[in-house]
N, CA, C, O and the ligand as a Tripos MOL2 file, in Angstrom:
@<TRIPOS>MOLECULE
protein
  253   251    64     0     0
PROTEIN
NO_CHARGES

@<TRIPOS>ATOM
      1 N         139.3190  159.3000   92.6120 N.3       1 MET1
      2 CA        138.7590  160.3030   91.7660 C.3       1 MET1
      3 C         138.7130  159.8190   90.3140 C.2       1 MET1
      4 O         139.6780  159.2830   89.7680 O.2       1 MET1
      5 N         137.5170  160.0430   89.7130 N.am      2 GLU2
      6 CA        137.3460  159.6350   88.4140 C.3       2 GLU2
      7 C         138.1000  160.4760   87.3120 C.2       2 GLU2
      8 O         138.1430  161.7020   87.4110 O.2       2 GLU2
      9 N         138.6360  159.8760   86.3670 N.am      3 ARG3
     10 CA        139.3780  160.6420   85.3200 C.3       3 ARG3
     11 C         138.3430  161.1580   84.2930 C.2       3 ARG3
     12 O         137.3210  160.5570   83.9620 O.2       3 ARG3
     13 N         138.7610  162.3710   83.8330 N.am      4 GLN4
     14 CA        137.9130  162.9430   82.8290 C.3       4 GLN4
     15 C         138.1160  162.3290   81.4630 C.2       4 GLN4
     16 O         139.2450  162.2360   80.9800 O.2       4 GLN4
     17 N         136.9980  161.8970   80.8180 N.am      5 THR5
     18 CA        137.1590  161.2310   79.5450 C.3       5 THR5
     19 C         136.4410  162.0640   78.4640 C.2       5 THR5
     20 O         136.6070  161.7770   77.2790 O.2       5 THR5
     21 N         135.6750  163.0510   78.8240 N.am      6 GLU6
     22 CA        135.0660  163.9260   77.7870 C.3       6 GLU6
     23 C         135.7350  165.2770   77.7440 C.2       6 GLU6
     24 O         135.9380  165.9280   78.7690 O.2       6 GLU6
     25 N         136.0630  165.6740   76.5690 N.am      7 PHE7
     26 CA        136.7700  166.9830   76.2600 C.3       7 PHE7
     27 C         136.0750  167.7920   75.2170 C.2       7 PHE7
     28 O         135.6790  167.2900   74.1650 O.2       7 PHE7
     29 N         135.9290  169.0980   75.5330 N.am      8 GLN8
     30 CA        135.4230  169.9630   74.5340 C.3       8 GLN8
     31 C         136.5550  170.5630   73.6970 C.2       8 GLN8
     32 O         137.5240  171.1390   74.1910 O.2       8 GLN8
     33 N         136.3520  170.3800   72.4000 N.am      9 VAL9
     34 CA        137.3880  170.8670   71.4110 C.3       9 VAL9
     35 C         136.6870  171.7250   70.4520 C.2       9 VAL9
     36 O         135.4680  171.6700   70.2830 O.2       9 VAL9
     37 N         137.5020  172.5490   69.8050 N.am     10 GLN10
     38 CA        136.9010  173.4340   68.7820 C.3      10 GLN10
     39 C         137.3570  173.0050   67.4160 C.2      10 GLN10
     40 O         138.5580  172.8490   67.1960 O.2      10 GLN10
     41 N         136.4840  172.8150   66.5260 N.am     11 CYS11
     42 CA        136.7680  172.4500   65.1550 C.3      11 CYS11
     43 C         137.6440  173.5740   64.4620 C.2      11 CYS11
     44 O         137.2470  174.7340   64.3540 O.2      11 CYS11
     45 N         138.8180  173.1470   64.0220 N.am     12 PRO12
     46 CA        139.7420  174.1760   63.2820 C.3      12 PRO12
     47 C         139.1770  174.5400   61.8810 C.2      12 PRO12
     48 O         139.7690  175.3690   61.1900 O.2      12 PRO12
     49 N         138.1000  173.9640   61.4740 N.am     13 PHE13
     50 CA        137.4980  174.4400   60.2320 C.3      13 PHE13
     51 C         136.3820  175.3350   60.3840 C.2      13 PHE13
     52 O         136.3320  176.4050   59.7770 O.2      13 PHE13
     53 N         135.4630  174.9280   61.1890 N.am     14 CYS14
     54 CA        134.2120  175.7530   61.2560 C.3      14 CYS14
     55 C         134.0070  176.4120   62.6180 C.2      14 CYS14
     56 O         133.0380  177.1480   62.8000 O.2      14 CYS14
     57 N         134.9560  176.1480   63.6390 N.am     15 GLY15
     58 CA        134.9460  176.7730   64.9300 C.3      15 GLY15
     59 C         133.8750  176.2060   65.8850 C.2      15 GLY15
     60 O         133.7110  176.6930   67.0040 O.2      15 GLY15
     61 N         133.1380  175.1530   65.4170 N.am     16 GLU16
     62 CA        132.1250  174.6050   66.2450 C.3      16 GLU16
     63 C         132.7310  173.8610   67.4420 C.2      16 GLU16
     64 O         133.7700  173.2200   67.2840 O.2      16 GLU16
     65 N         132.1220  173.9230   68.6290 N.am     17 HIS17
     66 CA        132.6470  173.2260   69.7480 C.3      17 HIS17
     67 C         132.0340  171.7690   69.8090 C.2      17 HIS17
     68 O         130.8170  171.6020   69.7240 O.2      17 HIS17
     69 N         132.8540  170.8020   69.9470 N.am     18 ILE18
     70 CA        132.5650  169.4080   69.8880 C.3      18 ILE18
     71 C         133.0450  168.7060   71.1110 C.2      18 ILE18
     72 O         134.1710  168.9110   71.5650 O.2      18 ILE18
     73 N         132.1830  167.8680   71.6520 N.am     19 TRP19
     74 CA        132.5980  166.9030   72.7850 C.3      19 TRP19
     75 C         133.0890  165.6670   72.2830 C.2      19 TRP19
     76 O         132.4150  164.9610   71.5330 O.2      19 TRP19
     77 N         134.3420  165.3500   72.6990 N.am     20 MET20
     78 CA        134.9420  164.0350   72.2290 C.3      20 MET20
     79 C         135.3290  163.2810   73.5470 C.2      20 MET20
     80 O         135.6450  163.8430   74.5960 O.2      20 MET20
     81 N         135.2590  161.9390   73.3470 N.am     21 GLU21
     82 CA        135.6350  161.0830   74.5030 C.3      21 GLU21
     83 C         137.0110  160.2620   74.1480 C.2      21 GLU21
     84 O         137.1580  159.5560   73.1500 O.2      21 GLU21
     85 N         137.9060  160.4820   75.0850 N.am     22 PHE22
     86 CA        139.2100  159.7130   74.9860 C.3      22 PHE22
     87 C         139.4400  158.9890   76.2350 C.2      22 PHE22
     88 O         139.0870  159.4710   77.3110 O.2      22 PHE22
     89 N         140.0310  157.8230   76.1380 N.am     23 TYR23
     90 CA        140.3920  157.0450   77.3610 C.3      23 TYR23
     91 C         141.8690  156.7200   77.5480 C.2      23 TYR23
     92 O         142.4940  156.2870   76.5790 O.2      23 TYR23
     93 N         142.4510  156.8900   78.6790 N.am     24 PRO24
     94 CA        143.8230  156.6430   78.8940 C.3      24 PRO24
     95 C         144.1250  155.2300   78.6310 C.2      24 PRO24
     96 O         145.2870  154.9470   78.3410 O.2      24 PRO24
     97 N         143.1540  154.2190   78.6980 N.am     25 GLU25
     98 CA        143.3530  152.8540   78.4840 C.3      25 GLU25
     99 C         143.8330  152.6090   77.0570 C.2      25 GLU25
    100 O         144.4960  151.6090   76.7860 O.2      25 GLU25
    101 N         143.4820  153.5650   76.1020 N.am     26 ASP26
    102 CA        143.8020  153.3650   74.7360 C.3      26 ASP26
    103 C         145.3170  153.8290   74.4350 C.2      26 ASP26
    104 O         145.8060  153.6730   73.3160 O.2      26 ASP26
    105 N         145.9720  154.3640   75.4170 N.am     27 GLY27
    106 CA        147.3540  154.7440   75.2490 C.3      27 GLY27
    107 C         147.6130  156.1560   75.7870 C.2      27 GLY27
    108 O         146.7430  157.0260   75.7450 O.2      27 GLY27
    109 N         148.8150  156.3520   76.2840 N.am     28 GLN28
    110 CA        149.1190  157.6970   76.7580 C.3      28 GLN28
    111 C         149.1730  158.7730   75.6740 C.2      28 GLN28
    112 O         148.8600  159.9340   75.9390 O.2      28 GLN28
    113 N         149.5510  158.4110   74.5100 N.am     29 GLN29
    114 CA        149.6390  159.3480   73.3760 C.3      29 GLN29
    115 C         148.6170  158.7430   72.3300 C.2      29 GLN29
    116 O         148.7060  157.5690   71.9720 O.2      29 GLN29
    117 N         147.7430  159.5130   71.9090 N.am     30 GLN30
    118 CA        146.8300  159.0990   70.9160 C.3      30 GLN30
    119 C         146.6780  160.1090   69.8220 C.2      30 GLN30
    120 O         146.6990  161.3190   70.0460 O.2      30 GLN30
    121 N         146.5220  159.5710   68.6010 N.am     31 GLU31
    122 CA        146.2620  160.5080   67.3960 C.3      31 GLU31
    123 C         145.0800  159.8050   66.7200 C.2      31 GLU31
    124 O         145.1090  158.6080   66.4320 O.2      31 GLU31
    125 N         144.1230  160.5460   66.5020 N.am     32 THR32
    126 CA        142.9570  159.9220   65.7000 C.3      32 THR32
    127 C         142.3780  160.9780   64.8020 C.2      32 THR32
    128 O         142.4020  162.1510   65.1750 O.2      32 THR32
    129 N         141.8770  160.6530   63.6810 N.am     33 ILE33
    130 CA        141.2370  161.5220   62.7450 C.3      33 ILE33
    131 C         139.7880  161.1410   62.7280 C.2      33 ILE33
    132 O         139.3790  160.0220   62.4160 O.2      33 ILE33
    133 N         138.9830  162.2410   63.1160 N.am     34 VAL34
    134 CA        137.4930  162.0770   63.0340 C.3      34 VAL34
    135 C         136.8860  163.2340   62.3020 C.2      34 VAL34
    136 O         137.2370  164.3820   62.5710 O.2      34 VAL34
    137 N         135.9620  162.9640   61.3590 N.am     35 ASP35
    138 CA        135.2490  164.0060   60.6110 C.3      35 ASP35
    139 C         134.3920  164.9120   61.5460 C.2      35 ASP35
    140 O         133.6580  164.4030   62.3940 O.2      35 ASP35
    141 N         134.4840  166.1550   61.3950 N.am     36 CYS36
    142 CA        133.6260  167.0410   62.1620 C.3      36 CYS36
    143 C         132.1610  166.7210   61.8020 C.2      36 CYS36
    144 O         131.8100  166.5290   60.6380 O.2      36 CYS36
    145 N         131.3130  166.6710   62.8710 N.am     37 GLU37
    146 CA        129.9330  166.3510   62.5680 C.3      37 GLU37
    147 C         129.1020  167.5580   62.0190 C.2      37 GLU37
    148 O         127.9900  167.4340   61.5070 O.2      37 GLU37
    149 N         129.7210  168.6540   62.1730 N.am     38 VAL38
    150 CA        129.0130  169.8490   61.6390 C.3      38 VAL38
    151 C         129.4240  170.1700   60.1490 C.2      38 VAL38
    152 O         128.5830  170.3630   59.2720 O.2      38 VAL38
    153 N         130.8150  170.2120   59.9300 N.am     39 CYS39
    154 CA        131.1450  170.6390   58.5720 C.3      39 CYS39
    155 C         131.8220  169.5110   57.7930 C.2      39 CYS39
    156 O         132.2010  169.7620   56.6490 O.2      39 CYS39
    157 N         132.0190  168.2390   58.3270 N.am     40 CYS40
    158 CA        132.4790  167.0570   57.7980 C.3      40 CYS40
    159 C         133.9540  167.1010   57.3400 C.2      40 CYS40
    160 O         134.4260  166.2000   56.6480 O.2      40 CYS40
    161 N         134.6320  168.1170   57.7230 N.am     41 ASN41
    162 CA        136.1120  168.0650   57.4890 C.3      41 ASN41
    163 C         136.7630  167.2030   58.5020 C.2      41 ASN41
    164 O         136.2970  167.0740   59.6350 O.2      41 ASN41
    165 N         137.9030  166.5770   58.0690 N.am     42 PRO42
    166 CA        138.8110  165.7020   58.8770 C.3      42 PRO42
    167 C         139.5520  166.5270   59.8890 C.2      42 PRO42
    168 O         140.2730  167.4740   59.5770 O.2      42 PRO42
    169 N         139.3330  166.1090   61.1460 N.am     43 ILE43
    170 CA        139.9950  166.8200   62.2310 C.3      43 ILE43
    171 C         141.0550  165.8500   62.8840 C.2      43 ILE43
    172 O         140.6710  164.7440   63.2640 O.2      43 ILE43
    173 N         142.2760  166.1960   63.0190 N.am     44 LEU44
    174 CA        143.2990  165.2870   63.6400 C.3      44 LEU44
    175 C         143.3380  165.7660   65.1330 C.2      44 LEU44
    176 O         143.6880  166.8970   65.4720 O.2      44 LEU44
    177 N         142.9350  164.7670   65.9860 N.am     45 TYR45
    178 CA        143.0170  165.0090   67.4150 C.3      45 TYR45
    179 C         144.2580  164.4210   68.0260 C.2      45 TYR45
    180 O         144.4990  163.2310   67.8210 O.2      45 TYR45
    181 N         145.0580  165.1450   68.7530 N.am     46 THR46
    182 CA        146.2950  164.7130   69.4450 C.3      46 THR46
    183 C         145.9750  164.6310   70.8810 C.2      46 THR46
    184 O         145.6080  165.6770   71.4150 O.2      46 THR46
    185 N         146.0520  163.5710   71.5870 N.am     47 VAL47
    186 CA        145.6120  163.4070   72.9450 C.3      47 VAL47
    187 C         146.8800  162.9490   73.7630 C.2      47 VAL47
    188 O         147.5290  161.9840   73.3570 O.2      47 VAL47
    189 N         147.2240  163.5860   74.8450 N.am     48 THR48
    190 CA        148.2640  163.2290   75.7410 C.3      48 THR48
    191 C         147.6970  163.1570   77.1630 C.2      48 THR48
    192 O         147.2110  164.1130   77.7670 O.2      48 THR48
    193 N         147.8290  161.8130   77.6580 N.am     49 PHE49
    194 CA        147.5160  161.7080   79.1600 C.3      49 PHE49
    195 C         148.7830  161.6250   79.9710 C.2      49 PHE49
    196 O         149.6180  160.7420   79.7770 O.2      49 PHE49
    197 N         148.9080  162.5860   80.9040 N.am     50 SER50
    198 CA        150.1840  162.6190   81.7610 C.3      50 SER50
    199 C         149.8810  161.6460   82.9280 C.2      50 SER50
    200 O         148.7330  161.3120   83.2240 O.2      50 SER50
    201 N         151.0210  161.2040   83.5840 N.am     51 SER51
    202 CA        150.9480  160.3080   84.6300 C.3      51 SER51
    203 C         150.3190  161.0160   85.8910 C.2      51 SER51
    204 O         149.8830  160.3320   86.8180 O.2      51 SER51
    205 N         150.2800  162.3550   85.9150 N.am     52 ARG52
    206 CA        149.6660  163.0630   86.9530 C.3      52 ARG52
    207 C         148.1210  163.2510   86.7960 C.2      52 ARG52
    208 O         147.4480  163.8730   87.6190 O.2      52 ARG52
    209 N         147.6550  162.7110   85.7630 N.am     53 GLY53
    210 CA        146.2650  162.7920   85.5440 C.3      53 GLY53
    211 C         145.7460  163.9620   84.7310 C.2      53 GLY53
    212 O         144.5400  164.1900   84.6330 O.2      53 GLY53
    213 N         146.6800  164.6960   84.1530 N.am     54 GLU54
    214 CA        146.3280  165.8210   83.2660 C.3      54 GLU54
    215 C         146.2320  165.4210   81.8610 C.2      54 GLU54
    216 O         146.9970  164.5760   81.3960 O.2      54 GLU54
    217 N         145.3290  165.9900   81.1730 N.am     55 THR55
    218 CA        145.1810  165.4820   79.8600 C.3      55 THR55
    219 C         145.1570  166.7610   78.9160 C.2      55 THR55
    220 O         144.5810  167.8020   79.2320 O.2      55 THR55
    221 N         145.8670  166.5660   77.6850 N.am     56 ARG56
    222 CA        145.9200  167.6590   76.7580 C.3      56 ARG56
    223 C         145.3790  167.1000   75.4700 C.2      56 ARG56
    224 O         145.7440  166.0270   74.9900 O.2      56 ARG56
    225 N         144.4450  167.9390   74.9230 N.am     57 VAL57
    226 CA        143.7910  167.6590   73.6350 C.3      57 VAL57
    227 C         143.8710  168.6440   72.7160 C.2      57 VAL57
    228 O         143.3800  169.7270   73.0330 O.2      57 VAL57
    229 N         144.4540  168.5130   71.4800 N.am     58 THR58
    230 CA        144.4950  169.5050   70.5020 C.3      58 THR58
    231 C         143.8970  169.0420   69.2200 C.2      58 THR58
    232 O         143.9790  167.8590   68.8890 O.2      58 THR58
    233 N         143.2740  169.9690   68.4600 N.am     59 ALA59
    234 CA        142.5510  169.6140   67.3210 C.3      59 ALA59
    235 C         143.1940  170.4830   66.2190 C.2      59 ALA59
    236 O         143.3330  171.7010   66.3240 O.2      59 ALA59
    237 N         143.5980  169.7020   65.0880 N.am     60 ASP60
    238 CA        144.3200  170.3510   64.0140 C.3      60 ASP60
    239 C         143.5660  169.8660   62.6900 C.2      60 ASP60
    240 O         142.8320  168.8790   62.6640 O.2      60 ASP60
    241 N         143.8310  170.6510   61.6460 N.am     61 ARG61
    242 CA        143.2850  170.1310   60.3280 C.3      61 ARG61
    243 C         144.1450  168.9610   59.8350 C.2      61 ARG61
    244 O         145.3640  169.0720   59.7020 O.2      61 ARG61
    245 N         143.4920  167.8750   59.5770 N.am     62 ALA62
    246 CA        144.1640  166.6550   58.9750 C.3      62 ALA62
    247 C         144.3730  166.9790   57.5530 C.2      62 ALA62
    248 O         143.5260  167.5720   56.8850 O.2      62 ALA62
    249 N         145.5730  166.5630   57.0740 N.am     63 GLN63
    250 CA        145.8730  166.6880   55.6710 C.3      63 GLN63
    251 C         145.6260  165.4730   54.8740 C.2      63 GLN63
    252 O         145.8490  165.4720   53.6630 O.2      63 GLN63
    253 ZN        133.6310  171.6110   61.6850 Zn       64 ZN64
@<TRIPOS>BOND
     1     1     2 1
     2     2     3 1
     3     3     4 2
     4     3     5 am
     5     5     6 1
     6     6     7 1
     7     7     8 2
     8     7     9 am
     9     9    10 1
    10    10    11 1
    11    11    12 2
    12    11    13 am
    13    13    14 1
    14    14    15 1
    15    15    16 2
    16    15    17 am
    17    17    18 1
    18    18    19 1
    19    19    20 2
    20    19    21 am
    21    21    22 1
    22    22    23 1
    23    23    24 2
    24    23    25 am
    25    25    26 1
    26    26    27 1
    27    27    28 2
    28    27    29 am
    29    29    30 1
    30    30    31 1
    31    31    32 2
    32    31    33 am
    33    33    34 1
    34    34    35 1
    35    35    36 2
    36    35    37 am
    37    37    38 1
    38    38    39 1
    39    39    40 2
    40    39    41 am
    41    41    42 1
    42    42    43 1
    43    43    44 2
    44    43    45 am
    45    45    46 1
    46    46    47 1
    47    47    48 2
    48    47    49 am
    49    49    50 1
    50    50    51 1
    51    51    52 2
    52    51    53 am
    53    53    54 1
    54    54    55 1
    55    55    56 2
    56    55    57 am
    57    57    58 1
    58    58    59 1
    59    59    60 2
    60    59    61 am
    61    61    62 1
    62    62    63 1
    63    63    64 2
    64    63    65 am
    65    65    66 1
    66    66    67 1
    67    67    68 2
    68    67    69 am
    69    69    70 1
    70    70    71 1
    71    71    72 2
    72    71    73 am
    73    73    74 1
    74    74    75 1
    75    75    76 2
    76    75    77 am
    77    77    78 1
    78    78    79 1
    79    79    80 2
    80    79    81 am
    81    81    82 1
    82    82    83 1
    83    83    84 2
    84    83    85 am
    85    85    86 1
    86    86    87 1
    87    87    88 2
    88    87    89 am
    89    89    90 1
    90    90    91 1
    91    91    92 2
    92    91    93 am
    93    93    94 1
    94    94    95 1
    95    95    96 2
    96    95    97 am
    97    97    98 1
    98    98    99 1
    99    99   100 2
   100    99   101 am
   101   101   102 1
   102   102   103 1
   103   103   104 2
   104   103   105 am
   105   105   106 1
   106   106   107 1
   107   107   108 2
   108   107   109 am
   109   109   110 1
   110   110   111 1
   111   111   112 2
   112   111   113 am
   113   113   114 1
   114   114   115 1
   115   115   116 2
   116   115   117 am
   117   117   118 1
   118   118   119 1
   119   119   120 2
   120   119   121 am
   121   121   122 1
   122   122   123 1
   123   123   124 2
   124   123   125 am
   125   125   126 1
   126   126   127 1
   127   127   128 2
   128   127   129 am
   129   129   130 1
   130   130   131 1
   131   131   132 2
   132   131   133 am
   133   133   134 1
   134   134   135 1
   135   135   136 2
   136   135   137 am
   137   137   138 1
   138   138   139 1
   139   139   140 2
   140   139   141 am
   141   141   142 1
   142   142   143 1
   143   143   144 2
   144   143   145 am
   145   145   146 1
   146   146   147 1
   147   147   148 2
   148   147   149 am
   149   149   150 1
   150   150   151 1
   151   151   152 2
   152   151   153 am
   153   153   154 1
   154   154   155 1
   155   155   156 2
   156   155   157 am
   157   157   158 1
   158   158   159 1
   159   159   160 2
   160   159   161 am
   161   161   162 1
   162   162   163 1
   163   163   164 2
   164   163   165 am
   165   165   166 1
   166   166   167 1
   167   167   168 2
   168   167   169 am
   169   169   170 1
   170   170   171 1
   171   171   172 2
   172   171   173 am
   173   173   174 1
   174   174   175 1
   175   175   176 2
   176   175   177 am
   177   177   178 1
   178   178   179 1
   179   179   180 2
   180   179   181 am
   181   181   182 1
   182   182   183 1
   183   183   184 2
   184   183   185 am
   185   185   186 1
   186   186   187 1
   187   187   188 2
   188   187   189 am
   189   189   190 1
   190   190   191 1
   191   191   192 2
   192   191   193 am
   193   193   194 1
   194   194   195 1
   195   195   196 2
   196   195   197 am
   197   197   198 1
   198   198   199 1
   199   199   200 2
   200   199   201 am
   201   201   202 1
   202   202   203 1
   203   203   204 2
   204   203   205 am
   205   205   206 1
   206   206   207 1
   207   207   208 2
   208   207   209 am
   209   209   210 1
   210   210   211 1
   211   211   212 2
   212   211   213 am
   213   213   214 1
   214   214   215 1
   215   215   216 2
   216   215   217 am
   217   217   218 1
   218   218   219 1
   219   219   220 2
   220   219   221 am
   221   221   222 1
   222   222   223 1
   223   223   224 2
   224   223   225 am
   225   225   226 1
   226   226   227 1
   227   227   228 2
   228   227   229 am
   229   229   230 1
   230   230   231 1
   231   231   232 2
   232   231   233 am
   233   233   234 1
   234   234   235 1
   235   235   236 2
   236   235   237 am
   237   237   238 1
   238   238   239 1
   239   239   240 2
   240   239   241 am
   241   241   242 1
   242   242   243 1
   243   243   244 2
   244   243   245 am
   245   245   246 1
   246   246   247 1
   247   247   248 2
   248   247   249 am
   249   249   250 1
   250   250   251 1
   251   251   252 2
@<TRIPOS>SUBSTRUCTURE
     1 MET1         2 RESIDUE 1 A MET
     2 GLU2         6 RESIDUE 1 A GLU
     3 ARG3        10 RESIDUE 1 A ARG
     4 GLN4        14 RESIDUE 1 A GLN
     5 THR5        18 RESIDUE 1 A THR
     6 GLU6        22 RESIDUE 1 A GLU
     7 PHE7        26 RESIDUE 1 A PHE
     8 GLN8        30 RESIDUE 1 A GLN
     9 VAL9        34 RESIDUE 1 A VAL
    10 GLN10       38 RESIDUE 1 A GLN
    11 CYS11       42 RESIDUE 1 A CYS
    12 PRO12       46 RESIDUE 1 A PRO
    13 PHE13       50 RESIDUE 1 A PHE
    14 CYS14       54 RESIDUE 1 A CYS
    15 GLY15       58 RESIDUE 1 A GLY
    16 GLU16       62 RESIDUE 1 A GLU
    17 HIS17       66 RESIDUE 1 A HIS
    18 ILE18       70 RESIDUE 1 A ILE
    19 TRP19       74 RESIDUE 1 A TRP
    20 MET20       78 RESIDUE 1 A MET
    21 GLU21       82 RESIDUE 1 A GLU
    22 PHE22       86 RESIDUE 1 A PHE
    23 TYR23       90 RESIDUE 1 A TYR
    24 PRO24       94 RESIDUE 1 A PRO
    25 GLU25       98 RESIDUE 1 A GLU
    26 ASP26      102 RESIDUE 1 A ASP
    27 GLY27      106 RESIDUE 1 A GLY
    28 GLN28      110 RESIDUE 1 A GLN
    29 GLN29      114 RESIDUE 1 A GLN
    30 GLN30      118 RESIDUE 1 A GLN
    31 GLU31      122 RESIDUE 1 A GLU
    32 THR32      126 RESIDUE 1 A THR
    33 ILE33      130 RESIDUE 1 A ILE
    34 VAL34      134 RESIDUE 1 A VAL
    35 ASP35      138 RESIDUE 1 A ASP
    36 CYS36      142 RESIDUE 1 A CYS
    37 GLU37      146 RESIDUE 1 A GLU
    38 VAL38      150 RESIDUE 1 A VAL
    39 CYS39      154 RESIDUE 1 A CYS
    40 CYS40      158 RESIDUE 1 A CYS
    41 ASN41      162 RESIDUE 1 A ASN
    42 PRO42      166 RESIDUE 1 A PRO
    43 ILE43      170 RESIDUE 1 A ILE
    44 LEU44      174 RESIDUE 1 A LEU
    45 TYR45      178 RESIDUE 1 A TYR
    46 THR46      182 RESIDUE 1 A THR
    47 VAL47      186 RESIDUE 1 A VAL
    48 THR48      190 RESIDUE 1 A THR
    49 PHE49      194 RESIDUE 1 A PHE
    50 SER50      198 RESIDUE 1 A SER
    51 SER51      202 RESIDUE 1 A SER
    52 ARG52      206 RESIDUE 1 A ARG
    53 GLY53      210 RESIDUE 1 A GLY
    54 GLU54      214 RESIDUE 1 A GLU
    55 THR55      218 RESIDUE 1 A THR
    56 ARG56      222 RESIDUE 1 A ARG
    57 VAL57      226 RESIDUE 1 A VAL
    58 THR58      230 RESIDUE 1 A THR
    59 ALA59      234 RESIDUE 1 A ALA
    60 ASP60      238 RESIDUE 1 A ASP
    61 ARG61      242 RESIDUE 1 A ARG
    62 ALA62      246 RESIDUE 1 A ALA
    63 GLN63      250 RESIDUE 1 A GLN
    64 ZN64       253 GROUP 0 **** ****
């Protein structure tokens, strides 16, 4: 079974839904800051890949 690499997240600034790609090869725990393509504010993405194949993605305002 192929792992999910695309995740829909909601921008914490403007509420827009954004598709982001994350790969477990980049690490089980990932933190990355990407500017929202709609409102251009910096979003901090926290990504956790569990060993059972579950993925958690959260989006917060980067300071
Ligand atoms: Zn936004």
